[in-house]
Every structure is written in structure tokens, then in C-alpha cells.
C-alpha positions as CSV (number, residue, x, y, z in Angstrom):
1,M,73.3,108.4,-39.0
2,E,71.4,111.4,-37.7
3,S,72.7,112.6,-34.5
4,P,70.9,111.2,-31.4
5,K,70.7,114.7,-30.0
6,V,68.5,115.6,-32.9
7,E,66.6,112.4,-32.4
8,N,66.3,113.4,-28.8
9,R,64.3,116.5,-29.8
10,T,62.2,114.8,-32.4
11,S,61.4,111.3,-31.4
12,A,62.4,110.6,-27.8
13,E,58.8,110.1,-26.8
14,A,58.3,107.7,-29.7
15,L,61.4,105.8,-28.6
16,D,60.1,105.6,-25.1
17,R,56.8,104.1,-26.4
18,I,58.5,101.5,-28.5
19,V,61.0,100.5,-25.8
20,S,58.3,100.2,-23.1
21,K,56.5,97.6,-25.3
22,Y,59.5,95.3,-24.9
23,E,60.3,95.7,-21.3
24,K,57.9,93.2,-19.9
25,P,59.4,89.7,-19.4
26,R,57.5,86.7,-20.6
27,L,57.7,83.8,-18.1
28,S,57.4,81.1,-20.7
29,F,60.3,82.6,-22.7
30,S,62.5,83.1,-19.6
31,L,61.9,79.5,-18.4
32,W,62.6,78.1,-21.8
33,Q,65.8,80.0,-22.2
34,I,67.0,78.7,-18.8
35,A,66.2,75.2,-19.9
36,N,67.9,75.4,-23.3
37,S,71.0,77.0,-21.8
38,V,71.6,75.4,-18.4
39,V,70.5,71.8,-19.2
40,P,72.7,71.4,-22.3
41,Y,75.5,73.0,-20.4
42,L,75.4,70.5,-17.6
43,I,75.0,67.6,-20.0
44,I,78.1,68.7,-21.9
45,L,80.1,68.9,-18.6
46,V,79.1,65.3,-17.9
47,G,80.0,64.3,-21.4
48,M,83.4,65.9,-21.0
49,F,84.1,63.7,-18.0
50,Y,83.7,60.6,-20.0
51,T,85.9,62.0,-22.8
52,L,88.9,62.3,-20.3
53,K,89.6,58.7,-20.7
54,V,89.4,58.9,-24.5
55,S,91.3,62.1,-25.4
56,Y,91.8,65.3,-23.7
57,W,91.7,67.1,-27.1
58,L,88.1,65.9,-27.4
59,T,87.5,67.2,-23.9
60,L,88.9,70.7,-25.0
61,F,86.8,70.6,-28.1
62,L,83.6,70.0,-26.0
63,S,84.8,72.8,-23.6
64,V,84.5,75.3,-26.4
65,V,80.9,74.2,-27.0
66,A,80.2,74.3,-23.2
67,A,81.8,77.8,-23.1
68,G,79.2,78.9,-25.7
69,F,76.4,77.8,-23.4
70,L,78.0,79.3,-20.4
71,L,78.2,82.6,-22.2
72,R,74.5,82.4,-22.9
73,I,74.0,81.7,-19.2
74,F,75.9,84.7,-18.4
75,I,73.5,86.8,-20.4
76,I,70.6,85.4,-18.4
77,F,72.5,86.3,-15.2
78,H,73.2,89.7,-16.7
79,D,69.4,90.2,-17.2
80,C,68.7,89.2,-13.7
81,T,71.1,91.9,-12.4
82,H,68.9,94.4,-14.2
83,G,65.7,92.9,-12.9
84,A,64.8,92.2,-16.5
85,F,64.5,88.5,-16.8
86,F,61.5,87.9,-14.6
87,S,58.7,90.2,-13.4
88,S,59.3,89.0,-9.8
89,K,62.2,90.8,-8.1
90,R,62.8,87.7,-6.0
91,A,63.0,85.4,-8.9
92,N,65.6,87.7,-10.5
93,I,67.7,87.7,-7.4
94,W,67.6,84.0,-6.7
95,T,68.1,83.0,-10.3
96,G,71.0,85.4,-10.5
97,R,72.6,84.0,-7.3
98,I,72.3,80.4,-8.5
99,L,73.7,81.1,-12.0
100,G,76.3,83.2,-10.4
101,V,77.8,80.1,-8.9
102,L,78.0,78.4,-12.2
103,L,79.7,81.6,-13.5
104,F,82.1,81.9,-10.6
105,T,80.6,85.5,-10.2
106,P,79.0,86.9,-7.1
107,F,75.6,88.3,-8.0
108,R,75.3,91.4,-5.8
109,Y,78.9,92.4,-6.3
110,W,78.7,92.2,-10.1
111,Q,75.2,93.8,-10.1
112,H,76.7,96.9,-8.4
113,E,79.7,97.3,-10.7
114,H,77.6,96.8,-13.8
115,A,75.0,99.4,-12.6
116,Q,77.9,101.8,-12.4
117,H,78.9,101.0,-15.9
118,H,75.4,101.8,-17.2
119,A,75.3,105.0,-15.3
120,T,78.7,106.3,-16.6
121,A,79.4,104.7,-19.9
122,G,80.8,107.2,-22.4
123,N,81.4,109.8,-19.6
124,L,85.1,110.8,-19.6
125,D,84.7,112.2,-16.2
126,E,83.2,109.1,-14.6
127,R,85.6,106.3,-15.9
128,G,87.0,103.6,-13.7
129,L,84.3,101.2,-12.4
130,G,82.8,98.5,-14.5
131,D,84.5,99.5,-17.7
132,I,87.7,99.0,-19.7
133,W,90.6,101.2,-18.5
134,T,90.8,104.0,-21.2
135,M,93.1,107.0,-21.0
136,T,93.0,110.1,-23.1
137,I,96.1,111.2,-25.1
138,K,96.7,114.0,-22.7
139,E,96.3,111.8,-19.6
140,Y,98.7,109.3,-21.2
141,Q,101.3,111.9,-22.0
142,Q,101.2,113.4,-18.5
143,A,101.3,110.0,-16.7
144,L,104.3,108.7,-14.8
145,P,106.4,106.0,-16.7
146,K,105.2,103.3,-14.3
147,T,101.6,104.3,-15.1
148,K,102.3,104.2,-18.8
149,M,103.9,100.8,-18.5
150,A,100.9,99.5,-16.4
151,Y,98.5,100.9,-19.0
152,R,100.3,99.4,-22.0
153,L,100.5,96.0,-20.1
154,F,96.8,96.2,-19.3
155,R,95.8,97.1,-22.9
156,N,98.0,94.4,-24.4
157,P,95.6,91.9,-26.2
158,L,97.4,89.0,-24.5
159,I,96.6,90.4,-21.1
160,L,93.2,92.0,-21.9
161,F,91.6,89.0,-23.8
162,V,93.5,85.9,-22.9
163,L,95.2,86.1,-19.4
164,G,93.0,88.7,-17.8
165,P,89.5,87.3,-18.2
166,P,90.1,83.9,-16.5
167,F,92.0,85.7,-13.7
168,L,89.0,88.0,-13.2
169,F,86.5,85.2,-12.9
170,L,88.5,82.5,-11.2
171,I,90.5,84.5,-8.8
172,R,89.6,88.2,-8.6
173,H,85.9,87.5,-7.9
174,R,86.9,85.4,-4.8
175,F,88.2,88.4,-2.8
176,I,86.7,91.4,-1.1
177,L,88.8,94.3,-2.2
178,G,88.1,98.0,-1.3
179,K,85.0,99.3,0.3
180,K,82.0,97.1,-0.4
181,Q,78.4,97.3,0.9
182,V,77.3,94.4,3.2
183,R,75.3,92.7,0.6
184,E,78.2,92.8,-1.9
185,R,80.6,91.3,0.7
186,N,78.0,88.6,1.6
187,S,77.5,87.9,-2.1
188,I,81.2,87.2,-2.4
189,R,81.3,85.0,0.7
190,W,78.2,82.9,-0.2
191,T,79.4,82.4,-3.8
192,N,82.8,81.2,-2.4
193,L,81.1,78.9,0.1
194,S,78.9,77.5,-2.6
195,L,81.9,76.9,-4.8
196,L,83.7,75.1,-2.0
197,A,80.7,72.9,-1.6
198,I,80.8,72.0,-5.3
199,F,84.5,71.3,-5.0
200,Y,83.9,69.0,-2.1
201,I,81.2,67.1,-3.9
202,M,83.4,66.8,-7.0
203,H,86.2,65.5,-4.7
204,L,83.9,62.8,-3.4
205,T,82.6,61.8,-6.9
206,V,84.7,62.5,-10.0
207,G,87.8,63.7,-8.2
208,L,89.1,67.3,-8.1
209,K,91.7,66.8,-10.8
210,S,89.1,65.6,-13.3
211,Y,86.7,68.4,-12.3
212,F,89.3,71.1,-12.8
213,L,90.4,69.6,-16.1
214,I,86.8,70.0,-17.2
215,Q,85.7,73.2,-15.5
216,V,88.8,75.5,-15.9
217,P,89.0,75.5,-19.7
218,V,85.3,76.2,-20.0
219,I,85.7,79.2,-17.8
220,V,88.8,80.3,-19.7
221,F,87.1,80.1,-23.1
222,A,83.8,81.7,-21.9
223,S,85.5,84.5,-20.1
224,C,87.7,85.4,-23.0
225,L,84.8,85.5,-25.3
226,G,82.8,87.5,-22.9
227,V,85.4,90.1,-22.3
228,W,85.9,90.5,-26.0
229,L,82.2,91.1,-26.4
230,F,82.2,93.7,-23.6
231,Y,85.3,95.4,-25.2
232,V,83.9,95.7,-28.7
233,Q,80.5,97.0,-27.4
234,H,82.2,100.3,-26.2
235,Q,85.5,100.4,-28.0
236,F,84.8,100.7,-31.7
237,E,85.2,103.3,-34.6
238,G,82.9,106.2,-34.1
239,V,82.1,105.6,-30.5
240,Y,80.7,108.3,-28.3
241,W,82.6,109.7,-25.4
242,E,81.9,113.1,-23.8
243,R,82.7,115.1,-20.7
244,Q,80.1,115.4,-18.0
245,E,78.8,118.8,-19.1
246,G,78.0,117.5,-22.6
247,W,77.2,113.8,-21.8
248,D,73.8,112.6,-22.9
249,Y,72.2,109.3,-22.0
250,L,70.4,108.8,-25.3
251,S,73.5,109.7,-27.3
252,E,75.6,107.3,-25.2
253,A,73.1,104.5,-25.9
254,L,72.8,105.0,-29.6
255,E,76.4,106.1,-30.4
256,G,78.3,104.8,-27.4
257,S,77.1,101.2,-27.6
258,S,77.7,99.1,-30.6
259,F,75.3,97.2,-32.9
260,Y,77.5,94.1,-33.2
261,K,75.9,92.1,-35.9
262,L,76.9,88.4,-35.6
263,P,75.8,85.3,-37.5
264,K,72.6,83.8,-36.1
265,V,74.2,80.9,-34.3
266,F,76.6,83.3,-32.5
267,Q,73.7,85.7,-31.9
268,W,71.8,82.9,-30.1
269,F,74.8,81.9,-27.9
270,T,75.4,85.5,-27.0
271,G,71.8,86.2,-26.1
272,N,71.3,89.0,-28.6
273,I,73.7,91.1,-26.6
274,G,75.1,92.5,-30.0
275,F,72.0,94.8,-29.9
276,H,73.8,96.6,-27.2
277,H,72.6,100.0,-28.2
278,V,69.0,98.9,-27.4
279,H,70.2,97.3,-24.1
280,H,71.8,100.6,-23.0
281,L,68.8,102.6,-24.0
282,S,66.7,100.3,-21.7
283,P,68.4,97.7,-19.5
284,K,65.0,96.5,-18.5
285,I,64.4,94.8,-21.9
286,P,65.1,91.0,-21.5
287,N,67.6,89.8,-24.0
288,Y,65.1,87.8,-26.1
289,N,63.2,91.0,-26.9
290,L,66.2,93.1,-28.0
291,E,66.2,92.2,-31.7
292,A,62.4,92.8,-32.0
293,C,62.8,96.2,-30.3
294,H,65.7,97.2,-32.7
295,C,63.5,96.4,-35.7
296,D,60.7,98.5,-34.4
297,H,62.0,102.0,-34.7
298,P,63.8,103.9,-37.6
299,A,66.4,105.4,-35.1
300,F,67.8,101.9,-34.5
301,L,67.7,100.9,-38.1
302,K,70.0,103.9,-39.0
303,I,72.7,102.6,-36.8
304,K,75.6,101.1,-38.7
305,P,76.2,97.6,-37.6
306,I,79.7,96.2,-36.9
307,C,80.5,92.8,-38.3
308,F,83.1,90.5,-36.9
309,L,85.9,91.4,-39.4
310,A,85.3,95.1,-38.9
311,S,85.4,94.7,-35.2
312,L,89.0,93.5,-35.3
313,K,90.0,97.1,-36.0
314,S,89.2,97.7,-32.3
315,L,92.3,95.8,-31.4
316,S,94.4,98.7,-32.5
317,F,92.6,101.3,-30.3
318,R,94.5,102.3,-27.1
319,L,93.7,105.9,-26.3
320,W,90.9,108.6,-26.6
321,D,91.8,111.6,-28.8
322,E,89.6,114.4,-27.3
323,E,90.5,116.9,-30.0
324,H,89.4,114.6,-32.9
325,R,86.8,112.7,-30.8
326,Q,88.0,109.2,-31.7
327,L,89.8,106.2,-30.4
328,V,93.4,106.0,-31.6
329,G,96.6,103.8,-31.3
330,Y,99.8,104.7,-29.5
331,N,101.2,106.0,-32.8
332,A,99.1,109.1,-32.2
333,V,101.2,110.0,-29.3
334,Q,104.4,111.8,-30.1
335,S,106.3,110.8,-27.0
336,F,106.2,107.7,-24.7
């Protein structure tokens, strides 16, 4: 692929023209996407309740399907945080707030952290908020033993992709930790109050035990899939990382965000988020326009896609090698 820095000199204006064509939301598309995501999700949850008396294995099977729809709902929520799903700012905010309750995710809180991610992705000097904890080889070698142990624990696939995601959505999002703006604190409080209201209604109707037997596995499966997607979008072979003085937004978008090519059915459930390079170039593009935008400029078509099997190599990445400008495993470190 030709370096995006070269592209930046030769076709940045052409890219801007192409991208701007796809930034305008279409109300009919947005409403239809909500309908074909939220309605099936709620219907499956109801169906899961009736399977509890038949077989919990059947319930768990349906929970995987429901998780797919919940993942798609998260993409809509994600678009709302960028103000990309509707032309109306108010519509984005209120849709995001409501969907955030289904996702156990405070809208304003997540919006702030995700904005930080977009502003600093691929910047070695701005790591820490809204991204996956990644150390350089030098940082790791100089770290205290307890920090190395914590890092190894965090980067263990069992923690990172299995135990961590449901902890994040079910528990971590319930608490106000650190300094937060008023609207972020209120977002956490109102989301928690809304969830308590749902719990109370479920207690009066189906019973809390039945509700949790249905809802918890759905959140677990969806959160694990979502964190894997987020991970592979920025932790892949050939990824772009740079210090502040050399960091470039266009390079980060085209080289620091993956083109994760998935089968069409998975592309549908993940709301085209595999076209992550396009999304990082312009977060204002609604998810249903990402593929069309990708196909509309040669710079995008030059990007090598990552298929699912190839993406599994990302599981071995642990540290950033600044000298060779690549992600590596612990075997690249001579001393623990």
C-alpha cells in the first residue's frame, strides 16, 4: 500500500470530497436499522423466557443470537455518540440514552471516552483512555515487577476477551470513578436508575432469577464479541503507532485502523464496523454508509483486508517494538 503520507499530499482533498458525500444520515435508513435491530432483539428475549421451562441449553443458544442483535444495537449507539446516526443532535442524544440502557452503558460517559480514543488512537504519547492498554518493549522492561504482572494479567486472552468484557459492562459502568464532568456523572446515575426500574418491573413480572438467566448471558456474549472487534481494529500486523511529533491523523485512519473483512452475515450484525479505517477517517459517516464510502476511492481499495483467520494472529501481540515499528509477543523481551 502506498504510504498515507504520500496520499495526504496527493489526494487528501479528493478523499475529503468522497467522505463528505457519505456523512449525511438518511432518516429512513436509520429508522429501519433501529427497527430491524431492536425489535428482533426484544422478541428473542421474550422467546428466551419461554425456553427456560424447556431447556436452558436452548436459552443459551438463543442468547448467542440475541447477542448478535445487541452488538448491532451497540453500533447504532456508537453512531449516536458521534452524532452520526440522525441529522438532529437531540435525536442522537435521546436514542443513544435509550439504547445505552439496553447496553448497560451510560451514553455521555462512553461518548467522552470514545471521543478520546478517536483523538489519540495510534499516538504513543497519548495512550490510556478509551483504548487497550499497550506498553512498549522499553516501558515493559523498565516497569516494576508488580506492573509487569498486572500487564500480563490484563493482556491474558482469558481476562481480555472472556472475563473483562462482562465485568466492564455489567459492573464497571455502574460506578463513577475518577474525575468526571457533571453530564458524565449524571449519565451513569440515570442509566443505573433506569436499570433499577427494569429490574423492579422484571421482579413483578417474570421474576429476577428468570430475567438474569436471560439477560446476563446475552451481555456476556455480546461484550466479549465487541471487545474482540475493538481489539483487532487497532492491534493487527502492520498497525500504525507513532510519537506525537510524527503522528498524523490520516495515517492513523488508513494504517492504524483495520479493514476487518467479515462474511456478509457477520458484517450485517457488526454494522459494517469492519470498515474501521473509513470510520476513523470520518466518524460522522453512519455505519450503513461505510462500505459504499470504502468502495468509492482508490486509497481505500489499496488497504489490505484482514480476514478472521488472519486476525487470530493478533492474539500473540503483547508489546510495541518502537525500533522495528511493530507489535510483538513477550518472546521479544530478553528479560521479564
